[in-house]
All heavy atoms as a GROMACS GRO file, in nm:
protein
  561
    1MET      N    1  12.752   1.229   3.451
    1MET     CA    2  12.690   1.355   3.445
    1MET      C    3  12.591   1.351   3.328
    1MET      O    4  12.629   1.317   3.218
    1MET     CB    5  12.785   1.457   3.427
    1MET     CG    6  12.734   1.596   3.420
    1MET     SD    7  12.678   1.634   3.588
    1MET     CE    8  12.725   1.802   3.593
    2PRO      N    9  12.465   1.372   3.344
    2PRO     CA   10  12.370   1.374   3.237
    2PRO      C   11  12.394   1.492   3.139
    2PRO      O   12  12.440   1.595   3.179
    2PRO     CB   13  12.226   1.381   3.306
    2PRO     CG   14  12.260   1.446   3.435
    2PRO     CD   15  12.396   1.404   3.477
    3ARG      N   16  12.357   1.462   3.013
    3ARG     CA   17  12.379   1.574   2.912
    3ARG      C   18  12.271   1.680   2.918
    3ARG      O   19  12.292   1.791   2.876
    3ARG     CB   20  12.374   1.506   2.777
    3ARG     CG   21  12.487   1.413   2.753
    3ARG     CD   22  12.463   1.352   2.612
    3ARG     NE   23  12.595   1.322   2.556
    3ARG     CZ   24  12.604   1.264   2.438
    3ARG    NH1   25  12.496   1.230   2.364
    3ARG    NH2   26  12.726   1.240   2.394
    4HIS      N   27  12.162   1.652   2.973
    4HIS     CA   28  12.055   1.747   2.982
    4HIS      C   29  11.979   1.711   3.107
    4HIS      O   30  11.982   1.604   3.161
    4HIS     CB   31  11.963   1.740   2.865
    4HIS     CG   32  11.901   1.607   2.837
    4HIS    ND1   33  11.788   1.563   2.900
    4HIS    CD2   34  11.935   1.499   2.748
    4HIS    CE1   35  11.756   1.441   2.852
    4HIS    NE2   36  11.850   1.404   2.768
    5GLU      N   37  11.891   1.813   3.153
    5GLU     CA   38  11.812   1.791   3.271
    5GLU      C   39  11.695   1.700   3.246
    5GLU      O   40  11.640   1.710   3.135
    5GLU     CB   41  11.778   1.920   3.337
    5GLU     CG   42  11.685   2.002   3.265
    5GLU     CD   43  11.655   2.138   3.325
    5GLU    OE1   44  11.684   2.159   3.446
    5GLU    OE2   45  11.604   2.225   3.254
    6PHE      N   46  11.650   1.629   3.341
    6PHE     CA   47  11.538   1.538   3.325
    6PHE      C   48  11.407   1.627   3.337
    6PHE      O   49  11.394   1.713   3.420
    6PHE     CB   50  11.536   1.441   3.439
    6PHE     CG   51  11.417   1.352   3.439
    6PHE    CD1   52  11.393   1.264   3.338
    6PHE    CD2   53  11.326   1.355   3.544
    6PHE    CE1   54  11.271   1.182   3.334
    6PHE    CE2   55  11.216   1.271   3.550
    6PHE     CZ   56  11.189   1.191   3.450
    7GLN      N   57  11.317   1.615   3.237
    7GLN     CA   58  11.192   1.674   3.234
    7GLN      C   59  11.082   1.596   3.239
    7GLN      O   60  11.045   1.535   3.132
    7GLN     CB   61  11.191   1.775   3.107
    7GLN     CG   62  11.301   1.881   3.104
    7GLN     CD   63  11.294   1.967   2.988
    7GLN    OE1   64  11.217   1.941   2.897
    7GLN    NE2   65  11.373   2.074   2.988
    8PRO      N   66  11.014   1.566   3.355
    8PRO     CA   67  10.914   1.465   3.368
    8PRO      C   68  10.790   1.499   3.290
    8PRO      O   69  10.717   1.408   3.239
    8PRO     CB   70  10.893   1.456   3.514
    8PRO     CG   71  10.960   1.559   3.578
    8PRO     CD   72  11.058   1.616   3.478
    9GLY      N   73  10.763   1.625   3.265
    9GLY     CA   74  10.644   1.664   3.188
    9GLY      C   75  10.647   1.617   3.042
    9GLY      O   76  10.550   1.568   2.993
   10ARG      N   77  10.764   1.622   2.985
   10ARG     CA   78  10.779   1.568   2.848
   10ARG      C   79  10.772   1.415   2.850
   10ARG      O   80  10.726   1.362   2.755
   10ARG     CB   81  10.914   1.613   2.792
   10ARG     CG   82  10.911   1.762   2.764
   10ARG     CD   83  11.040   1.806   2.688
   10ARG     NE   84  11.038   1.944   2.673
   10ARG     CZ   85  11.126   2.007   2.597
   10ARG    NH1   86  11.224   1.940   2.538
   10ARG    NH2   87  11.113   2.138   2.575
   11LEU      N   88  10.819   1.356   2.955
   11LEU     CA   89  10.804   1.204   2.961
   11LEU      C   90  10.660   1.161   2.963
   11LEU      O   91  10.617   1.069   2.904
   11LEU     CB   92  10.877   1.154   3.084
   11LEU     CG   93  10.864   1.006   3.114
   11LEU    CD1   94  10.942   0.926   3.012
   11LEU    CD2   95  10.919   0.974   3.252
   12VAL      N   96  10.575   1.236   3.049
   12VAL     CA   97  10.430   1.208   3.052
   12VAL      C   98  10.360   1.225   2.920
   12VAL      O   99  10.285   1.145   2.877
   12VAL     CB  100  10.367   1.287   3.169
   12VAL    CG1  101  10.214   1.274   3.172
   12VAL    CG2  102  10.422   1.245   3.303
   13ALA      N  103  10.399   1.339   2.859
   13ALA     CA  104  10.343   1.369   2.732
   13ALA      C  105  10.372   1.262   2.624
   13ALA      O  106  10.289   1.215   2.548
   13ALA     CB  107  10.381   1.511   2.681
   14GLY      N  108  10.500   1.228   2.622
   14GLY     CA  109  10.547   1.124   2.536
   14GLY      C  110  10.480   0.982   2.558
   14GLY      O  111  10.439   0.918   2.472
   15ALA      N  112  10.463   0.953   2.680
   15ALA     CA  113  10.389   0.820   2.718
   15ALA      C  114  10.244   0.823   2.678
   15ALA      O  115  10.200   0.729   2.618
   15ALA     CB  116  10.394   0.801   2.874
   16PHE      N  117  10.171   0.932   2.687
   16PHE     CA  118  10.035   0.935   2.649
   16PHE      C  119  10.023   0.945   2.500
   16PHE      O  120   9.921   0.886   2.440
   16PHE     CB  121   9.968   1.059   2.711
   16PHE     CG  122   9.903   1.031   2.844
   16PHE    CD1  123   9.984   1.047   2.961
   16PHE    CD2  124   9.775   0.977   2.857
   16PHE    CE1  125   9.928   1.018   3.086
   16PHE    CE2  126   9.722   0.947   2.985
   16PHE     CZ  127   9.803   0.966   3.098
   17LEU      N  128  10.113   1.007   2.424
   17LEU     CA  129  10.102   1.006   2.281
   17LEU      C  130  10.150   0.872   2.222
   17LEU      O  131  10.095   0.826   2.123
   17LEU     CB  132  10.190   1.121   2.227
   17LEU     CG  133  10.145   1.260   2.252
   17LEU    CD1  134  10.249   1.362   2.201
   17LEU    CD2  135  10.006   1.282   2.193
   18THR      N  136  10.236   0.804   2.295
   18THR     CA  137  10.270   0.660   2.263
   18THR      C  138  10.153   0.574   2.282
   18THR      O  139  10.121   0.484   2.192
   18THR     CB  140  10.391   0.610   2.330
   18THR    OG1  141  10.498   0.698   2.312
   18THR    CG2  142  10.424   0.466   2.292
   19LEU      N  143  10.078   0.597   2.387
   19LEU     CA  144   9.960   0.517   2.412
   19LEU      C  145   9.857   0.539   2.298
   19LEU      O  146   9.794   0.439   2.249
   19LEU     CB  147   9.893   0.553   2.547
   19LEU     CG  148   9.760   0.494   2.577
   19LEU    CD1  149   9.773   0.342   2.597
   19LEU    CD2  150   9.702   0.552   2.708
   20THR      N  151   9.841   0.664   2.253
   20THR     CA  152   9.752   0.693   2.144
   20THR      C  153   9.792   0.617   2.016
   20THR      O  154   9.712   0.561   1.945
   20THR     CB  155   9.745   0.848   2.116
   20THR    OG1  156   9.708   0.908   2.240
   20THR    CG2  157   9.657   0.874   2.011
   21ALA      N  158   9.922   0.616   1.996
   21ALA     CA  159   9.971   0.536   1.874
   21ALA      C  160   9.944   0.400   1.885
   21ALA      O  161   9.909   0.327   1.782
   21ALA     CB  162  10.122   0.571   1.852
   22VAL      N  163   9.960   0.334   1.997
   22VAL     CA  164   9.928   0.191   2.022
   22VAL      C  165   9.781   0.168   2.008
   22VAL      O  166   9.738   0.066   1.949
   22VAL     CB  167   9.969   0.155   2.160
   22VAL    CG1  168   9.919   0.012   2.197
   22VAL    CG2  169  10.120   0.149   2.178
   23ILE      N  170   9.704   0.266   2.049
   23ILE     CA  171   9.554   0.241   2.030
   23ILE      C  172   9.513   0.240   1.872
   23ILE      O  173   9.442   0.153   1.834
   23ILE     CB  174   9.472   0.349   2.101
   23ILE    CG1  175   9.486   0.327   2.253
   23ILE    CG2  176   9.331   0.352   2.056
   23ILE    CD1  177   9.429   0.453   2.334
   24TYR      N  178   9.575   0.335   1.805
   24TYR     CA  179   9.547   0.331   1.666
   24TYR      C  180   9.613   0.225   1.587
   24TYR      O  181   9.546   0.165   1.494
   24TYR     CB  182   9.601   0.475   1.597
   24TYR     CG  183   9.504   0.586   1.606
   24TYR    CD1  184   9.549   0.716   1.636
   24TYR    CD2  185   9.365   0.562   1.570
   24TYR    CE1  186   9.454   0.818   1.645
   24TYR    CE2  187   9.277   0.665   1.579
   24TYR     CZ  188   9.326   0.794   1.620
   24TYR     OH  189   9.232   0.893   1.613
   25ALA      N  190   9.732   0.176   1.625
   25ALA     CA  191   9.792   0.068   1.567
   25ALA      C  192   9.714  -0.073   1.593
   25ALA      O  193   9.702  -0.147   1.500
   25ALA     CB  194   9.931   0.033   1.618
   26GLY      N  195   9.662  -0.075   1.713
   26GLY     CA  196   9.576  -0.199   1.740
   26GLY      C  197   9.455  -0.198   1.660
   26GLY      O  198   9.404  -0.304   1.610
   27ASP      N  199   9.391  -0.080   1.641
   27ASP     CA  200   9.274  -0.068   1.549
   27ASP      C  201   9.307  -0.101   1.407
   27ASP      O  202   9.234  -0.171   1.340
   27ASP     CB  203   9.213   0.064   1.570
   27ASP     CG  204   9.076   0.084   1.499
   27ASP    OD1  205   9.002  -0.019   1.497
   27ASP    OD2  206   9.046   0.197   1.448
   28ALA      N  207   9.415  -0.046   1.360
   28ALA     CA  208   9.454  -0.065   1.220
   28ALA      C  209   9.497  -0.207   1.196
   28ALA      O  210   9.458  -0.260   1.083
   28ALA     CB  211   9.568   0.025   1.184
   29GLY      N  212   9.552  -0.276   1.296
   29GLY     CA  213   9.601  -0.416   1.271
   29GLY      C  214   9.475  -0.515   1.293
   29GLY      O  215   9.497  -0.636   1.278
   30GLY      N  216   9.370  -0.461   1.334
   30GLY     CA  217   9.251  -0.550   1.354
   30GLY      C  218   9.244  -0.625   1.483
   30GLY      O  219   9.168  -0.714   1.503
   31THR      N  220   9.338  -0.586   1.579
   31THR     CA  221   9.329  -0.648   1.708
   31THR      C  222   9.217  -0.613   1.789
   31THR      O  223   9.161  -0.704   1.855
   31THR     CB  224   9.459  -0.604   1.786
   31THR    OG1  225   9.576  -0.636   1.716
   31THR    CG2  226   9.478  -0.682   1.918
   32TRP      N  227   9.171  -0.490   1.784
   32TRP     CA  228   9.048  -0.450   1.849
   32TRP      C  229   8.984  -0.332   1.761
   32TRP      O  230   9.042  -0.283   1.676
   32TRP     CB  231   9.075  -0.398   1.992
   32TRP     CG  232   9.177  -0.294   2.007
   32TRP    CD1  233   9.165  -0.163   1.971
   32TRP    CD2  234   9.313  -0.307   2.045
   32TRP    NE1  235   9.281  -0.091   1.998
   32TRP    CE2  236   9.368  -0.184   2.042
   32TRP    CE3  237   9.388  -0.421   2.089
   32TRP    CZ2  238   9.505  -0.168   2.080
   32TRP    CZ3  239   9.514  -0.395   2.131
   32TRP    CH2  240   9.572  -0.274   2.120
   33GLU      N  241   8.866  -0.303   1.797
   33GLU     CA  242   8.789  -0.196   1.732
   33GLU      C  243   8.778  -0.078   1.823
   33GLU      O  244   8.732  -0.088   1.932
   33GLU     CB  245   8.647  -0.254   1.698
   33GLU     CG  246   8.567  -0.157   1.607
   33GLU     CD  247   8.619  -0.150   1.471
   33GLU    OE1  248   8.677  -0.251   1.421
   33GLU    OE2  249   8.601  -0.047   1.405
   34THR      N  250   8.836   0.034   1.769
   34THR     CA  251   8.843   0.159   1.850
   34THR      C  252   8.763   0.269   1.787
   34THR      O  253   8.798   0.302   1.666
   34THR     CB  254   8.987   0.211   1.877
   34THR    OG1  255   9.063   0.098   1.927
   34THR    CG2  256   8.990   0.330   1.962
   35PRO      N  257   8.664   0.331   1.845
   35PRO     CA  258   8.596   0.441   1.788
   35PRO      C  259   8.689   0.557   1.777
   35PRO      O  260   8.786   0.574   1.848
   35PRO     CB  261   8.478   0.478   1.882
   35PRO     CG  262   8.465   0.357   1.967
   35PRO     CD  263   8.591   0.287   1.963
   36TRP      N  264   8.672   0.648   1.664
   36TRP     CA  265   8.764   0.758   1.645
   36TRP      C  266   8.781   0.860   1.758
   36TRP      O  267   8.879   0.919   1.777
   36TRP     CB  268   8.730   0.828   1.519
   36TRP     CG  269   8.598   0.898   1.523
   36TRP    CD1  270   8.471   0.853   1.498
   36TRP    CD2  271   8.579   1.032   1.565
   36TRP    NE1  272   8.377   0.944   1.518
   36TRP    CE2  273   8.433   1.058   1.561
   36TRP    CE3  274   8.657   1.135   1.617
   36TRP    CZ2  275   8.381   1.175   1.602
   36TRP    CZ3  276   8.608   1.246   1.647
   36TRP    CH2  277   8.468   1.282   1.643
   37PHE      N  278   8.669   0.871   1.835
   37PHE     CA  279   8.666   0.972   1.936
   37PHE      C  280   8.732   0.927   2.067
   37PHE      O  281   8.745   1.011   2.164
   37PHE     CB  282   8.526   1.020   1.966
   37PHE     CG  283   8.434   0.913   2.000
   37PHE    CD1  284   8.423   0.860   2.132
   37PHE    CD2  285   8.356   0.853   1.903
   37PHE    CE1  286   8.333   0.756   2.172
   37PHE    CE2  287   8.259   0.751   1.931
   37PHE     CZ  288   8.253   0.704   2.071
   38VAL      N  289   8.781   0.811   2.078
   38VAL     CA  290   8.830   0.756   2.210
   38VAL      C  291   8.970   0.829   2.243
   38VAL      O  292   9.000   0.843   2.348
   38VAL     CB  293   8.853   0.605   2.196
   38VAL    CG1  294   8.937   0.543   2.314
   38VAL    CG2  295   8.714   0.543   2.200
   39VAL      N  296   9.050   0.868   2.138
   39VAL     CA  297   9.180   0.916   2.157
   39VAL      C  298   9.172   1.058   2.210
   39VAL      O  299   9.271   1.108   2.255
   39VAL     CB  300   9.273   0.893   2.036
   39VAL    CG1  301   9.289   0.749   2.014
   39VAL    CG2  302   9.216   0.965   1.917
   40ILE      N  303   9.063   1.124   2.176
   40ILE     CA  304   9.059   1.272   2.217
   40ILE      C  305   9.076   1.286   2.369
   40ILE      O  306   9.160   1.369   2.412
   40ILE     CB  307   8.922   1.331   2.168
   40ILE    CG1  308   8.930   1.343   2.011
   40ILE    CG2  309   8.907   1.477   2.224
   40ILE    CD1  310   8.802   1.383   1.946
   41PRO      N  311   9.009   1.211   2.461
   41PRO     CA  312   9.028   1.232   2.603
   41PRO      C  313   9.166   1.187   2.638
   41PRO      O  314   9.224   1.234   2.737
   41PRO     CB  315   8.923   1.146   2.668
   41PRO     CG  316   8.832   1.092   2.565
   41PRO     CD  317   8.887   1.132   2.432
   42VAL      N  318   9.221   1.078   2.580
   42VAL     CA  319   9.351   1.034   2.610
   42VAL      C  320   9.453   1.138   2.574
   42VAL      O  321   9.542   1.166   2.663
   42VAL     CB  322   9.386   0.900   2.527
   42VAL    CG1  323   9.533   0.863   2.548
   42VAL    CG2  324   9.287   0.791   2.561
   43VAL      N  325   9.454   1.196   2.462
   43VAL     CA  326   9.552   1.311   2.428
   43VAL      C  327   9.533   1.430   2.512
   43VAL      O  328   9.626   1.475   2.570
   43VAL     CB  329   9.546   1.339   2.279
   43VAL    CG1  330   9.626   1.460   2.245
   43VAL    CG2  331   9.593   1.218   2.198
   44THR      N  332   9.409   1.469   2.530
   44THR     CA  333   9.386   1.583   2.607
   44THR      C  334   9.419   1.567   2.756
   44THR      O  335   9.484   1.654   2.823
   44THR     CB  336   9.232   1.623   2.598
   44THR    OG1  337   9.198   1.635   2.463
   44THR    CG2  338   9.198   1.757   2.671
   45GLY      N  339   9.380   1.456   2.814
   45GLY     CA  340   9.418   1.423   2.955
   45GLY      C  341   9.567   1.410   2.972
   45GLY      O  342   9.620   1.458   3.068
   46GLY      N  343   9.631   1.351   2.877
   46GLY     CA  344   9.776   1.337   2.886
   46GLY      C  345   9.853   1.466   2.879
   46GLY      O  346   9.945   1.493   2.948
   47LEU      N  347   9.807   1.555   2.787
   47LEU     CA  348   9.867   1.693   2.774
   47LEU      C  349   9.839   1.780   2.900
   47LEU      O  350   9.923   1.842   2.948
   47LEU     CB  351   9.820   1.764   2.651
   47LEU     CG  352   9.877   1.695   2.520
   47LEU    CD1  353   9.814   1.774   2.394
   47LEU    CD2  354  10.020   1.698   2.514
   48CYS      N  355   9.723   1.763   2.955
   48CYS     CA  356   9.694   1.835   3.075
   48CYS      C  357   9.768   1.786   3.188
   48CYS      O  358   9.826   1.873   3.270
   48CYS     CB  359   9.536   1.829   3.110
   48CYS     SG  360   9.437   1.930   3.003
   49LEU      N  361   9.785   1.654   3.204
   49LEU     CA  362   9.873   1.597   3.307
   49LEU      C  363  10.020   1.641   3.292
   49LEU      O  364  10.083   1.668   3.384
   49LEU     CB  365   9.855   1.449   3.316
   49LEU     CG  366   9.928   1.376   3.424
   49LEU    CD1  367   9.872   1.418   3.556
   49LEU    CD2  368   9.902   1.226   3.407
   50ALA      N  369  10.062   1.630   3.164
   50ALA     CA  370  10.200   1.679   3.139
   50ALA      C  371  10.228   1.824   3.179
   50ALA      O  372  10.334   1.858   3.230
   50ALA     CB  373  10.237   1.659   3.000
   51GLY      N  374  10.131   1.908   3.152
   51GLY     CA  375  10.142   2.051   3.188
   51GLY      C  376  10.144   2.069   3.342
   51GLY      O  377  10.220   2.151   3.391
   52ALA      N  378  10.062   1.998   3.407
   52ALA     CA  379  10.059   1.997   3.559
   52ALA      C  380  10.191   1.955   3.608
   52ALA      O  381  10.252   2.011   3.708
   52ALA     CB  382   9.951   1.918   3.610
   53VAL      N  383  10.241   1.841   3.559
   53VAL     CA  384  10.378   1.789   3.608
   53VAL      C  385  10.483   1.877   3.574
   53VAL      O  386  10.572   1.907   3.660
   53VAL     CB  387  10.395   1.644   3.546
   53VAL    CG1  388  10.540   1.601   3.570
   53VAL    CG2  389  10.304   1.544   3.596
   54GLY      N  390  10.486   1.941   3.459
   54GLY     CA  391  10.591   2.037   3.419
   54GLY      C  392  10.584   2.155   3.507
   54GLY      O  393  10.689   2.211   3.546
   55THR      N  394  10.466   2.207   3.539
   55THR     CA  395  10.450   2.324   3.631
   55THR      C  396  10.499   2.287   3.767
   55THR      O  397  10.571   2.369   3.829
   55THR     CB  398  10.305   2.367   3.633
   55THR    OG1  399  10.266   2.398   3.495
   55THR    CG2  400  10.296   2.489   3.728
   56LEU      N  401  10.464   2.176   3.811
   56LEU     CA  402  10.502   2.134   3.954
   56LEU      C  403  10.666   2.117   3.957
   56LEU      O  404  10.728   2.162   4.055
   56LEU     CB  405  10.440   1.999   3.995
   56LEU     CG  406  10.467   1.939   4.131
   56LEU    CD1  407  10.433   2.049   4.234
   56LEU    CD2  408  10.405   1.811   4.143
   57THR      N  409  10.717   2.057   3.851
   57THR     CA  410  10.862   2.042   3.846
   57THR      C  411  10.930   2.175   3.842
   57THR      O  412  11.038   2.195   3.912
   57THR     CB  413  10.906   1.954   3.723
   57THR    OG1  414  10.833   1.834   3.723
   57THR    CG2  415  11.052   1.935   3.717
   58GLY      N  416  10.883   2.267   3.769
   58GLY     CA  417  10.934   2.398   3.769
   58GLY      C  418  10.944   2.471   3.902
   58GLY      O  419  11.039   2.536   3.942
   59LEU      N  420  10.825   2.459   3.975
   59LEU     CA  421  10.808   2.510   4.099
   59LEU      C  422  10.910   2.455   4.200
   59LEU      O  423  10.963   2.528   4.274
   59LEU     CB  424  10.669   2.505   4.153
   59LEU     CG  425  10.562   2.587   4.078
   59LEU    CD1  426  10.426   2.553   4.131
   59LEU    CD2  427  10.594   2.739   4.105
   60LEU      N  428  10.918   2.322   4.198
   60LEU     CA  429  11.011   2.259   4.288
   60LEU      C  430  11.158   2.290   4.257
   60LEU      O  431  11.241   2.314   4.350
   60LEU     CB  432  10.984   2.105   4.282
   60LEU     CG  433  10.855   2.053   4.334
   60LEU    CD1  434  10.840   1.903   4.309
   60LEU    CD2  435  10.850   2.074   4.483
   61ARG      N  436  11.193   2.295   4.134
   61ARG     CA  437  11.337   2.335   4.098
   61ARG      C  438  11.359   2.471   4.140
   61ARG      O  439  11.474   2.506   4.176
   61ARG     CB  440  11.357   2.312   3.955
   61ARG     CG  441  11.373   2.161   3.914
   61ARG     CD  442  11.402   2.150   3.768
   61ARG     NE  443  11.419   2.000   3.752
   61ARG     CZ  444  11.411   1.951   3.633
   61ARG    NH1  445  11.399   2.030   3.520
   61ARG    NH2  446  11.431   1.820   3.616
   62ARG      N  447  11.266   2.567   4.116
   62ARG     CA  448  11.290   2.708   4.147
   62ARG      C  449  11.306   2.721   4.297
   62ARG      O  450  11.385   2.798   4.347
   62ARG     CB  451  11.178   2.793   4.099
   62ARG     CG  452  11.197   2.946   4.122
   62ARG     CD  453  11.086   3.023   4.053
   62ARG     NE  454  11.054   2.978   3.924
   62ARG     CZ  455  10.927   2.953   3.887
   62ARG    NH1  456  10.826   2.979   3.965
   62ARG    NH2  457  10.892   2.914   3.762
   63ARG      N  458  11.224   2.644   4.383
   63ARG     CA  459  11.235   2.653   4.522
   63ARG      C  460  11.362   2.593   4.576
   63ARG      O  461  11.420   2.645   4.675
   63ARG     CB  462  11.110   2.582   4.584
   63ARG     CG  463  11.107   2.587   4.730
   63ARG     CD  464  10.988   2.514   4.782
   63ARG     NE  465  10.983   2.529   4.932
   63ARG     CZ  466  10.890   2.474   5.001
   63ARG    NH1  467  10.790   2.413   4.939
   63ARG    NH2  468  10.894   2.482   5.132
   64ARG      N  469  11.406   2.480   4.509
   64ARG     CA  470  11.525   2.418   4.556
   64ARG      C  471  11.654   2.499   4.523
   64ARG      O  472  11.750   2.496   4.601
   64ARG     CB  473  11.536   2.278   4.490
   64ARG     CG  474  11.650   2.198   4.548
   64ARG     CD  475  11.648   2.054   4.489
   64ARG     NE  476  11.671   2.057   4.348
   64ARG     CZ  477  11.659   1.970   4.267
   64ARG    NH1  478  11.637   1.846   4.321
   64ARG    NH2  479  11.681   1.981   4.137
   65THR      N  480  11.656   2.567   4.410
   65THR     CA  481  11.781   2.640   4.368
   65THR      C  482  11.786   2.787   4.425
   65THR      O  483  11.869   2.850   4.396
   65THR     CB  484  11.784   2.640   4.214
   65THR    OG1  485  11.671   2.705   4.168
   65THR    CG2  486  11.802   2.501   4.164
   66ARG      N  487  11.685   2.827   4.503
   66ARG     CA  488  11.691   2.960   4.558
   66ARG      C  489  11.798   2.966   4.662
   66ARG      O  490  11.810   2.886   4.750
   66ARG     CB  491  11.550   2.994   4.632
   66ARG     CG  492  11.551   3.137   4.682
   66ARG     CD  493  11.412   3.162   4.738
   66ARG     NE  494  11.303   3.143   4.649
   66ARG     CZ  495  11.186   3.108   4.685
   66ARG    NH1  496  11.157   3.094   4.807
   66ARG    NH2  497  11.089   3.095   4.592
   67PRO      N  498  11.885   3.077   4.652
   67PRO     CA  499  11.996   3.081   4.747
   67PRO      C  500  11.941   3.111   4.886
   67PRO      O  501  11.849   3.172   4.908
   67PRO     CB  502  12.081   3.203   4.691
   67PRO     CG  503  11.992   3.275   4.596
   67PRO     CD  504  11.889   3.181   4.552
   68ARG      N  505  12.016   3.054   4.984
   68ARG     CA  506  11.986   3.072   5.120
   68ARG      C  507  12.018   3.215   5.180
   68ARG      O  508  12.110   3.265   5.124
   68ARG     CB  509  12.048   2.973   5.214
   68ARG     CG  510  11.996   2.835   5.189
   68ARG     CD  511  12.057   2.732   5.282
   68ARG     NE  512  11.996   2.603   5.262
   68ARG     CZ  513  11.919   2.546   5.354
   68ARG    NH1  514  11.906   2.607   5.466
   68ARG    NH2  515  11.872   2.434   5.332
   69GLY      N  516  11.936   3.260   5.268
   69GLY     CA  517  11.974   3.389   5.323
   69GLY      C  518  11.915   3.510   5.254
   69GLY      O  519  11.958   3.613   5.279
   70THR      N  520  11.828   3.489   5.149
   70THR     CA  521  11.782   3.610   5.073
   70THR      C  522  11.640   3.647   5.111
   70THR      O  523  11.584   3.743   5.068
   70THR     CB  524  11.787   3.587   4.922
   70THR    OG1  525  11.706   3.465   4.899
   70THR    CG2  526  11.928   3.558   4.879
   71GLY      N  527  11.577   3.564   5.205
   71GLY     CA  528  11.445   3.599   5.249
   71GLY      C  529  11.441   3.707   5.352
   71GLY      O  530  11.535   3.762   5.400
   72ALA      N  531  11.318   3.720   5.406
   72ALA     CA  532  11.293   3.821   5.515
   72ALA      C  533  11.357   3.779   5.649
   72ALA      O  534  11.391   3.862   5.726
   72ALA     CB  535  11.144   3.848   5.526
   73ASP      N  536  11.377   3.648   5.665
   73ASP     CA  537  11.432   3.604   5.790
   73ASP      C  538  11.587   3.591   5.792
   73ASP      O  539  11.643   3.525   5.878
   73ASP     CB  540  11.356   3.473   5.829
   73ASP     CG  541  11.392   3.364   5.723
   73ASP    OD1  542  11.436   3.393   5.607
   73ASP    OD2  543  11.368   3.243   5.746
   74ALA      N  544  11.647   3.647   5.687
   74ALA     CA  545  11.790   3.635   5.683
   74ALA      C  546  11.856   3.718   5.782
   74ALA      O  547  11.817   3.832   5.814
   74ALA     CB  548  11.838   3.672   5.542
   75PRO      N  549  11.964   3.672   5.845
   75PRO     CA  550  12.034   3.752   5.943
   75PRO      C  551  12.114   3.870   5.876
   75PRO      O  552  12.160   3.856   5.767
   75PRO     CB  553  12.130   3.668   6.014
   75PRO     CG  554  12.145   3.556   5.911
   75PRO     CD  555  12.025   3.542   5.834
   76SER      N  556  12.126   3.987   5.947
   76SER     CA  557  12.180   4.098   5.897
   76SER      C  558  12.325   4.111   5.927
   76SER      O  559  12.367   4.085   6.036
   76SER     CB  560  12.113   4.228   5.939
   76SER     OG  561  11.980   4.225   5.895
   0.00000   0.00000   0.00000
């Protein structure tokens, strides 16, 4: 039994922020040369994607946990 529920939006956000750290670490270590403005689209795109994934996950969970028989087509 997991201790907490899986939240894929946070996973996506963490992955993109880790990518940003790797980009800066590679630049600081001299492995490659990265302009300062390159990480802005990476972080912005990652946070937008994480928000979309989180919204989709919330919608799917809400739809899946809705009790049966409460809609307009429920038998009386």
